[in-house]
N, C-alpha and C positions, 0 to 999 in steps of 0.2 A: 562523183557518186559511185560509179563502176569500180574505181580503185579502192574506195572504202569498203565496198562489198567484197571484193576479193581478199582484202586484208583480214576482213571479219572471218571469212571461210578459212583462211590459212591459220588463223589464230584459234580457231575452235578445235578443241582437243576431244578425241574419241572418249566417251564416258568409261569403257573398260580400261583405257590406258590411265585413267584417273584412278580407278579402283585398284589396278595392279601397282600403280606408284605409291598409293597410300599403304597397300599391303606390304610393299618391300620395304617401306621406310618405318614400319611399325616393330615394337619388341614382340616377343613371343605371346605375352598375355594379351596385347591388344589385337594381334592377328587371330588369336582364338576368339576373342569376343567378336570381332568382325565377321568370322566365318559362321559362328553360332547364330549370329542375327541375320546373315544372309540366308542360312537354312531356315530359320523361322519365316522369313519372307518368301520362301519357296523359290529362291534363286539358286543357280548352279554354283558349285564351289570348286576352286583350283585343286586339281589332283597332282598334276605334274607340271612344274614351273622351270623353264630353261632360264639360265643366267645369261643375260645379254652380252656380258663381258667375258665369260668362259663358255666352255662346252658342258658345263655341269647341269644336272637336272636335279631339282629338289622335290621331295616328296614331303608336304607339311602335315604329317600324320598328327602332331600335337594338336593342330587346330580343329581336328574332328573329334577330339576326346569328350567335349561337352554336349555333343549332339545325340538326341534320342529320337528314334523314328517309332511310330505307333501305326499298325495297320491291321486290317481284318481280312480273314481268308473264308470265303464262302464254300463250304464242303458239301453243299446241297442239303444236307440234313441239319448241319449245325454251322454256326459262324464262330471261327476261332480268332481271338485277338492275340497279337504279339506285340510287345513293347520291349525294346533293348537299345543300348548304346550302338550307334551306327558302325563303329569300328569293329564290334563283335559279330555284326549281322553277315550271315552267309547267303548271298543272293546271286542270281544270274546277272551278268553285265553284258549290255548290248553297246559295242563301240561304233562310232561313226567316223569314217575317214573321207576327205575329199582329195582325189588324185587329180592334180592340174586346177585350172581356173574354170569356174562354172557361173552361169547367171542364176542357177537355182540356188536358193538359200538353205544349206544343210540344218543351221540352227533353228530356222522357222519350222522346217519339217519335224525335228525333234520336239519342238513345243507342241505341235499337233498331236504327238503321240502321248505326251505327258499331261498336259493341261492346255487346251485349245483357247482358253480365255486368259492365259498369262504368259509373259515373256520369261520362262524359266531360263533359257539361253538367250543372251543378248544378240540380235541379228541386225543385218544391214537396213532392214525396214523399220527398226525401232526409232522412236523419237530422239533426236540428238546424235544419231549415228553419222560417221563420216567415212569418206572412201578410204582414207588411210589410217592405219593404227600401227603403233611401234612396239608395244609391249605384250600383245596377245598372241602373236603368231608363235606356234609351237606350244602354246599352254593347253593342257588337257583338263577340261572341266567335267565334274560329275554331278548328277542329280538323281534322286531316287523317286520312282513312282510307287506310291503307298495306297493300295485298294481300301475302300471303305466297307468292303463286304456287301456291296449292293449290285443289283443286276445290271446297272449301267457303268460298272467299272470297265475301264480300258483293258486291264490285265487282272488276272485272278490272284497274283501274289506280287510281293514287293521285288521290283526290278531296278537295277542300277543302269542308268544311261550315261555313257562317256562321250564327249565331244572333243575331237582334237581339232583345235583351231588351226587355220592356215592350210597351206598345201601339204599334205602328208608325204609327198615325194621328196620334200626337204627336211621333214622332221622325222628322220629315219629311226632314231633311238626311241622316241616316244611312240611311234608306231608299233615297233617291235615289242615294246613292254606291254602295251594295250592288247596287241594280238595274242600274246602268251597268256594273258589273264581273262580274255573275254569268252563269254558263252556263245556269243552270236556277233558276227562282223558285217556291218553294213557300209559299203563303198559306193560313193557317188563319183561318176566319171562323165566326161562330155562325150566320149565315144568308145565303142569296144573294137574298133578296127585295129588290126595288127599293125605294128611298127610304131605305135604310139609310145611315149614314154612310161605311160601307166601299165602297158601290156604286161610287162614282166612281173611287176608287183601283183596284178591281178591273177597271174599264172601262179605265182607262189602261194596266194591265198587260196586259190582254187585247189591246189594239191594238197593243202594243209587238212587235217582232221576237223577243223573248226567250221560250224555252219556259217555259209556265206550268202548274203544277199547283195546283188549288184544292181544299183540304180543307174540307168543309162540315159543321158539326155537326148540321144539321136535316135531313140526308139519309143514307139507309142503303144507297145504291147502290154497286155495285162501280166500279172504275175505268172511265171512258169518255173516249174522245177526241172533243171537241165539234168542233174544228177542227184544222187542221195544228199539231202540238205544243202544243195547249191541252187539259188534261185536267181531269176533275172526279172527286172521290172522296169518298164519303160516310163520316162518322164515327158517326153515330147507331146506338146498340145493337150496336156492332161491337168486337171485341176488338182491343187494340193490335197484337197479332202479326199478325192478319190485315191490318190497315192497313198495318203496316210492310212486309210482304212485297209487297203490291201496289204500295206506294210504291217499293220497291227495284227491281221489275221496270220500273216506268215510267221511273225515272231512268236505268236501264240502257239501255232503248229509245232515250231522247232522246240519251244520250251516245255511243251506237254510231253515230250519224250525225254530220254536220258540226256542230260546236259551237265557241264562243269559249273561250278559256283565260284564266287569272288568274294574275298574278305579283304577289307582295308588293310589289316595288319600284315597280310602276307607280302603287301608291296614293299614293306621295310627290308624284306630279304632279297629284293632284286638287286643284282650287282650293277654297280655304276650309278646308282641313284643315291643322292645325299638326303638322309633323313634327319629332320630337324631335332629329333628327340635323341640324337647321338651326341648333342652338346653336353659337355661335362656337368655344367650346372643343372641341367634337366636330369641327367642320370643320376646325380647325387640325391636329388629330391626324389626321384622314383625309387632308389634303393632304400632310402629310409623309410618311405611310405609302405614298400613292400614287406619290409621287415616288421613294421608295425601290423599291417593287415594279416601277415602270415600266422600271427598268434591267434587269429579268430576264423581264418577262411574255412578251416576244416569242421567248424561248428555249424549246427543247424541255424539258419539265418534268423529264425524266429526266437531262438534261445540266446542269441549273442548278447543282447542287452542285459538280460536277467543275470547272465554268468560274468560278463566282463565289465559291465557298468551297473553293479547292484545298488549303488547310492541313489540313483534316480528312479528306482523301481518301487516296489511295494513299501519299502522303509520310508521313502520320501513322500508317497501318497498318504500313508498312515500318519506321518508327521504333520502334513498340511491339514488333515482331517481334524487331529487333535487340536492343533494350533487355532483352527477356526472355531472349535468347540470352547476354547478358552474365552472367546468374546460373548458366549451365550450361556453362561453358568446358571444353574438353578440349584435350589435347595441350599444346603450349607456351602456358600461360596467359597470360603477360605479353604475349607477341606478339599472341595473339588478341585480349586486351582492348585493347590499344592500336589495333589495326585497326578494331574494332568502335566504339570511342570516336570515331575519325576519320570513320567512316561516319555516326555519329549527328549529329556537328557538321556534316557536308556536308548532311545532310537538313534540319537547322534552319536553315542559311544558304539553302537552296533555299526553304523555307517563307517566310523573310523576304523573298525576292525575288518570290515568286509571288502573295502575298495581294492581293485585289481593294481597292485602297486607296479607290476612289470609293464602293463599296457600304458598306464598313465606316465609312468617314468620314460618309457620310449618316446611318447608323443612330446612331453614337456621338455625333455632334454634336447630333441631335435629343434624345438622352437628357440631354445636358449643358445645352441652352439651355431646355428646357421646363420650366415649373412642374409641380408634382406631378400635377395633375388633367390637364393636357395630355399629360404624359408617359404617363399611364395609358391615355388615349384612343389616343395614338400606338402603344403596344404592342398594345392590343386590335385596333386597325384592321390593323396589321401582321400580326398572327397571322390575322385574318379573311381578308385579302386573299391570304396565302400559303396558307391552307387551300383557298381557291377555286382557286388555281393547281394544287394537288395533288389535285383531284378528278377528274383525268383517268382514268376508269375503264378499266382494262386487264383486267378479269376475264373479258371475253367473249374477249379474245385468248388467255387461258390455256385457255379451252375449246375454241377453233378451232385452236390450233396446239400441239398436244401435243408435237411434236418438238422445239420451241424452248423447252420449259418452263423450263430452268434460266436461260436467257438473258432471258426475259420476267420471271422472278422477281426477278433482279437489277434490272431495269428498274423494276418496281414498287417495290422498296426505294429506288432512286435518286429515284423520284417522290414519295416522302415528304419533304416540305420544310416545315419550320415554324420558329418563332421559336427553338426550342431549338437548331437547327443554326447560326443566326447567333451565338448566345451560345457554342456550342462552337467556331465560328471565332475568335471574340474570344480564347478561351482558348488556342487553338493559335498565333495570331499572338502573344500575349503570351509563351507558353512558348519560342517560337522566338527571339524578340528577347532575352528574358532569358537564355536558355542561352548565346547568344554575346556577352552583355554589351554590347549595342550602345549602350545609353544611358549616357553618361558623367555624372559628377556635375555637378549643376547645370543639365544639359539635360533639358528636359521635352518628350517626344514623345507623340503621341496614344495610343500603345499603353500607355503607362504608367498611363493613366487607367481602363483596362479593368476592373481589379479593383473599383475604387470605384464604377463604373456598376453592375457586376453585384451588388455588395453592397447598393446601394440597392433593386434589384429583389428581392433575397432578403429583406431586412427588411420589404419591403411585401407579402410572402407569395408571390412568385413561386417555383416550384421550380427549383432549380439542379442540373445534371448533376454527380454525384460520380464515376461510373464511365462511361466511353464504352462503350455496349453494341455498337456496330459494331466497334470496335477491341478490346474487351475489356481496357481498360486504364484506370488512374487517372491523370489529368493532375496529378501532385502539385505541380508548381510553381504552376499556376494555382489549384488548390483551396486551397492553402496561402495564397496571396495574397489570395484571395477571402475566406477566413475571417479573416485578419488585418484586412482592410478593415472586416469586421462588427464586429470587437472594437474598432476605433478609434471606430465610430459608436455602439455600444451599450455599450461597456465589456466587460470579460471576464466575461460572464454565465454562469450555470450553466444547462445544458441536460439534459433527460432524453431519451436517445436511444431511440426506438421504430422498430424496423424490422419489415418484413414479408417473408415468404418462402413461396413455394408454386409448385405446378405451374402451367403456362401455363393461362389461362382459369379459374382457380379463384375469381376475384372479389377479388383482394387490393386493387386500386386502387379498385374500387366500394366496399369496406368502408371504406377510409381516407377516401374522399371523403364517404361518409355519416356517418362518425364525427366528423371535424373540419372538414367543409365545405371540403375542399380541392379542387383541380381537376387531379388526375393523369389522364392519358389513359385512357380505358376503351373497350374494344370486344373483339369476339371475335378470337382470335389474339393475337400478340405485339405489343401497342400500346406498352407501356413497354419501352425497351431500356436495359440496364445499370441504374444506380441513380440516383435522384434525390433530393435532400433539400430539405425545406421547413420553415420556422420557424413554429410555432405559439405565439402568446404566450398565458400564462395570463391570465385576466381578473383585474381588481383584486379581484372579490369573493372569489376562491378562492386567489389567490397567497399570501396570509398563512399558509395551511395547508401549503404546500409549501417545500422548501428549493431550488428551482429556479425560474427565470423563464420558461423557454420549454420546449415539447416539440419536438425536432428529429425530424420524421417522415422515414424513409428507405423509399422505394418501389423495388421491384426488378422486373426482367422476369421473365416466367414461365419456370420451369425445365422441363426436357424438351420444349423447343420443337421442333415437327415441322419448321420451316423450317431449323432448325440441324442436323438429322439428318445424321450423316456428317461434320460440320465440328468433330470433336473436342467433341461436345456434353458428354460426361461430365465431362471436364477443365474446361470452361468452367463448368458448373453447380456442381460442387464448389468451385472456386475462388470463385465469386461467393457461394455459401451461406456459406463460411467467413469471407469478408470481412464480409458483412452481419450475421451473427450475432456476430462479434467486435466490431463497432463498437457494437451495440445494448446498452443497459441491459436492455432487453426485446426479444424478437423473437416476432412473431405468426407461428406455423407454419400457414399456410392450406391446408386440404385440402377437395377437392370430394368430398362423399361421406363414408362411414364408414371407409374403408380407408386406413390411413397408410402402406402399404408403401413407395411411392416416397419420402416424405420421410424415412421410417425409415432408409433406406440412405443418403441424403445426410447425415443427422445423424451417422451413425456416422463418415463421412469428416471431418466437421467436428470431432468430438471427437478423432480422432486426430491431425489437423492441429494442434489446439490443444496437444496433448501434445508434438508435435514443435517447436512455436514457443515454447520455454520462456522466451525472452527478452522476449516481449511479455506484459504483465501484463493478463490478461483476466478478467472476472467476468460472463459473460452469464447471462441466464435466458430462458425461453421458455414460450409458451402454445400449445396446439394449438386451432385453430378449425375445426371441420367444418361446411362449407356444404352446403346442398341436402340436409339431412337431414329428412325429412317427419314421421318418427315421433316423437310428442310423448314417448314413453317411452324415447327413445334413450339418455339418460344412464344409466337403469337396466339396460337391456338390454345396453349395451356395457361393463359393469363387468368381465366376464370378458376382453373384448377389451383393455381398458385395462390389466389386470393383465398380459396376455401382452406388450403394448407395453413396459411397464416392464421385465419380465424380459429381453426381447430386447435393449433398449437397455442394460441393466446387463451382460449377458453380453458384449455387443460392447465396451463401455467396458473391462472387465476384460482381454479379449483384446488390445486396443489398448495398455492399460497394460503388459501382459507384453511385448509387441512392442518398446515404446519405453522400457521400464524405469522406468515411473512408479508412484508409490504411490496408485492410484485404485481404489476398491472399486465404484463404481457411477456411472451416468450422470449423476447430479445433483452428483456431485463436481466435475464439469467444467462443466455447464451446469445452473444451478438449475432444477428442475422437480419438481412434485408432481402425480402422475398422477391424484389424487383432486380436486384443485382447480383444476388448470391445463388442463383439456379442456372445451371448450364446443361446444355443438351449435346451428347456425342453420337456420332454415327456408329454403325456396327463395326467391331474389330475386323471380322473376316469377310472377304468378298467371296461368297460361295460356301460350300460345305467342307469342313476339314475331312481327311488330313492333307488334301492337295490344295486347299484354298489359300491364297495369298493374303496378306494384311490389307487393309483399306487404307490408302494414303490419306483420305479425309480424317481418319482416327488420329494419326500423328499429327496432323495440323490442328485438330481440337485439343490434343494434349499439349502442344506448344502454346497455344492461346491460353489455356487454363493455367500453365506455368507463368506466363506472362502476367495474369491477373493475380496470382498468388504472391508473386514478388512485389507487385505494385501495392497490394494489401499489406505485405509485410515491411515495406519501406518505412512507415512511421513508427513501426514496433521497436521497442528497446530490447526485445528478446529476453532471454533469462540466463543469468549465470549458471554454469554448470554446477556450482555448489548448491545453489538455490534449487535448481532442477533435481538434484540428489535429495534434498530435504523434502521437496514436493512430492517426490515418489513415495518416500516413507510416509509422510503425513496423510496422503490420499489413501494409500493402501490401508494404513491402520484405520482410517475412518471408515473405509468400506468394509472392513472386517467387524467394525462395531455396528454396522448399518446392515441389518439382515431382512428387516420387514418388507421394505418397498420392492426389493428385487424378485420377490415371489409372484409378482403381479404383471399383467400384460401392459395396463396402462393406468393413467391416474384415476379414470372413472371406476375402474375395478377397485382400486385402493379405497375410494370414498364409499362405495357400496359395501365393501367388506368390513370396514369400520362401523358402518351403520348396523350390519348384521351382527358384529360382535357386541355392540351396546344392546341389541335385542335379545342375544343369547344370554347376556348378564341378567337381563329382566327375567327370562324364563328360569333360570337356575336359582335365582333369588325367590321367585314364586314357589318353587319346589322346597327350597331350603327352609323358608319361613313357615311353610305349612307343616314341615317336619318338625321344626322347633315347637309349633303349637301342640302337636301330637306328643312331643317329649315332655312339654310342660304339663300335660294331662296325665301322663303315665307316671311321672316322678312321685307325686304325692301318694298315689296308690301303692307304689313300691315301699315308700317311707312308712305308710300306715300298716303294711303287712297285708294289704288286700290282693297284691299281685306278686306271685313268686316265680313266674315264668312267662316269657315273651315269644310268641311265634312269628316267623317271618311272614307267614300268609296273613296274620292279622295287620301287620304294618302296611303290606301291599294294599290290603283292603281299605285301610284308613285314608291312604294317600291317593288312591286310584282316581277319584274324582278330579282332583287337582291335576294329576298327571295327563288325564285325558284332555282337560282344558288347555294345558300347555302344549300338547301335540296338535290339537286343533288350531291353536294360534300360530304354531310353527308352519303347518301346512297352508294356512291362509296367507301368511306372509310370503312364503315362496310362490304361492299361486297368484296373488293379487298385487303384490308390490310392482311399482312401475319398471324397475330394473330387474324384472324376473329373468329376462334372457341372460344376463350376467349372473344372477344368483344360482342358476340352475347347476352350474359346476360345483357348488358347494353343498347342495341339498342332501345328498347322501352322507357326507361327512358329519353335518350337524345333526342329522336325525340320529346317526350312531352316537355322537357325542352326548346328546340329551338323553338317549336310552342308557348309556353307560353311566352317566352321572346319576340318573334316577336310580339304577340298581345299586350302585355304590353307596348312594345316600341312605337307602333302606338298609342295607347290610351293615353299613357303619353305624346307624342308629341301634340296630340290634345288639352290635357288639357293645355299645356304650351302655345299654340298658341291662344286658347280662352282667356287665361288670358292676353296676349299682347293685343289682341283686346279690351278686357274689359278696360284695362289701357289706351289704346289710346283713347277710348270713354270718359273715366273719365277726362283725361287731357284736352280733348277738352271742356267738360262740365265746367271744372273748370276755364279754360281760359276765357269762356264767362262770369263767374260770378266775375272773379278777380277784375275788375275795380269797380264793384258795391260794392263788400266787402270792397275794400280799402277806397272808398268814406264814406261808413257807419262808419267804424272804425275811420277815421280821424275826422268825424263829433262828434262821442262819445268822442273822445280823447279831442277835443277842448272844448266840454261842460264841461268835467271834469276839465280841466285846468282852466276854468273860474270859476268853483265852488270852487276849492281849493286854488285860487290865494290869498285870503285874510286870510284863516284859517290854511294853512300849515305853520309850524314853521321852518322846516329845510328840507334839501334834502333827508334824510331816510325816513321821514314821508310821503313825496311825492311819493318816490319809493314804499313804503309799500301800499299806497292807489291805485296806478296804477296796481300793480301786482294783487291785490285782484279782481279788476273788469275786467281784461283783459280776463281771461278764460271764465268768464260768457259772455262776448260779443261775443267770438268766438262761443261759444255754441249756443247763440240765433241766430246768423247769419246762422249757419250751423248745424241744429239739427239732421240731418241725419248721420253725421260723427261718426264712432265708437271711443270710447275712447281708448287711448293708453294702450295697456295691459302691464303687467310686462314682461320684456325681459329676456329670458333664452338663453344667448349667446351659451352655450355648446350644448343645444339641437337643436338650429337652425343651429350652424356649423354643426352638425351631418347630419341634413336634407339636407344641401346643398351638402355636401360631398357624400351623398348617391345617390343624383341625378347625380352626376358625376361618380358613380360607384368606389368611393374611400373609402368606409366604411372599406374594410379589411385592408387598409394600416393606417387607423386612428390612432389606438392605438399600432400598431407595430412600426411605425416611431416616433410617439410622437410629430409630427410638424403638425401645422395646416397652410395651405398655406395662406400667408398674404393677397394675393389679394381677396381670398374667404372671409376672416375675414372682410376685408374692405366692401365687398359688403353686408355682413350681416348688418354691422352697418348702412351702407347708406339706407338699405331697411327699417330701422325703423325711419328715420327722419319724424316727424309729418308735416302735410301741414301747420299748423300755429304754429311756435315753440314759446315758451314763449318770449316776446319781452319787453325791457325797454322803458321808456317814451322817451329816447332820439332818439330811432329809429323812433318814430312817428314824 
């Protein structure tokens, strides 16, 4: 038994040795991802790494390039926020050295300075630690303390803490590098007695200008300043909390005065240190990326997109707006459709002319000529350099200039500039050229290669934009071509589409990133815009158990975004939700907390939209994921809440089915959902308050459990072929474009109430219209008999006032007494205005019609008075013509020709004030007549023009003097 225990101890490996072994065996991209994740988890990062086989020391600068730190500085009167890539941050650095062996843990003391509830630096008392370690001695690790701008902050500004592992007496080179770059040096020694091996090093540090704090294990004294910025502090028989508090105060005192600062990039210039970015392949990628970014770096960051990526700006927004209007045409539909298609084509032509050829050529040529590894470096460097351009922090402006808030918000949005915007520009350039068919057969231009380049990136795991979040539109031509290129390269593979939906800042992207190792943007606020898709390949070990080859993950922007408030948020969110749920084989409904009310409303609209879009074959399913639920008994305690959720969804599905005439009994008939199995609860992501809070391990466990459940549910699924998915995107989006009504409402109940209100509105308008027709019928005979030669507007208002008052009373009673008056109140003002406007237009329209009748009566009377005179004059002229042509005309045809030539001239001479007959547009006039009768909405749905109205239009255009033959004379 004892032998087995000893062998077990010997075989146990130090956790930090495992980490360093994994780090050394990884390629540059995996190293960068590892370090980025360690930083997110608030762990220390390797800064200087000695090579065990040589004396070389490596500085992995590349691994720090994707890390961004955010902190707040409390300046007493104001709190200033800073956010920047950590490699650019200039901060003080406090370095810790141990000289000789000690029983006191240096790493544990440093943890107390940074976060006393988290093991930022792994130390000897951590679980899993062993006495011996092989790969960590001589490694210098770094971590940053980031204040939150609160009174209980340990330090008032961002500070870098560096820990040189092992005995600093043996790691001379690392100690010298850190000493040179440090703002404060902290040394731990067993004793300060002379003659010790450490004495010489302490003397050197004591003589240097750098501030020095010496922690001695054989002394129990409080902190004391020996000389200027040289301090001594005892450790003997003192608690770690006392020591850490005195050490904090001393460091704060030193940094309150003049001090040097440290920047990561300066370490690359230290002689004798190997920098990972000096590799040829990395330098090639950086050089190409810098050449690209150099074209835009001198510009104002908020104007870069407008100047260098014009195709995705106002031109694209205008195109999307007009394209959506194409689906809701009114009036003369064919004419409107033709006009809007011409506008769309003009916008596409402008896009073709305006795109920045140099920038796009520089980007796409690099993608074409580089080998896979060079290409990956190029894309990473481009993203890093663009991110650094976009860190121009305008948050302070927002605080100081409240009057210009909207303008600055737009500026902030414009200042967001990344790799995704370049790919979006590629898509718009491609769509513009493709729309006007600029490329002829056999002619290969650079834009024709764009889908292939983007497909390569998508296959390698880069997310691609599916829906443009700024314009709220799916670029179908681009997305379709992109997926077709993916099919060419991979074959028509089967995919399982997993989408996620949730309110803003509920942790959707964070969950997907943790679940599949993806790189969707994460931050507070609306970081993802629109929808992005990313391919995740099933590993060879599990692929044999599934009927599909890839999981296609669709991440979406947060719903109910505050920055979209007032910009048709409801319509945008409902449309996006319907699109995403319709695309997915499974949708994760992500909810922050236990209350699903917000998503419950959206799902009702989704269900009703699916019922209306009968031509699109959809079979979605969903799971509810509640995040930030701390109660471990949440599943049991929320059983009643889940039952009520099911009842509400079923009730609304039945109401929607009744409205749309569908045979649906419950919510799960439309979207597969089991309330007992498909609701999961997650603990909170962070342990404590950011920016120094580490992630909660329980969150990762919950994510892995959810991943297992998703895969088990996906196992029986056949997935969908990429070609079918491509078709599904097009069919679903076109269906959404044609479906405008339901997206403007909060839930199914609102739709039912609004439709009932519309019916009532129709009754009110018909009451007014029928009363006005009665008045018209009373006045027409009086005009015909000559009893009325003038109609006053005030008389018409007086005649209909009683009916109008009754309609107004009915409207007020409806809004006051109806059982759904709480829902109706939002539309009260609009319908009161609609009724008033209808009433005023009805009266004014009737006056115009009656005035025209009176005018026609007067004109007929004048015409009758002149008719005999006209006939006599025309007869006399005809007689004279007949006498003139009697001897000269040879035959009947010549006589007819002479007569027709002079007839129109005679008519014009006799009645010079008559307007010439204009070209007749029957379609347009039919529309006008039908519009007067309130039949416009039925004109194109029925496809039938009433014969009587058609006849009236024809009669209306009969001229006073029609062309006549000589026989009629």
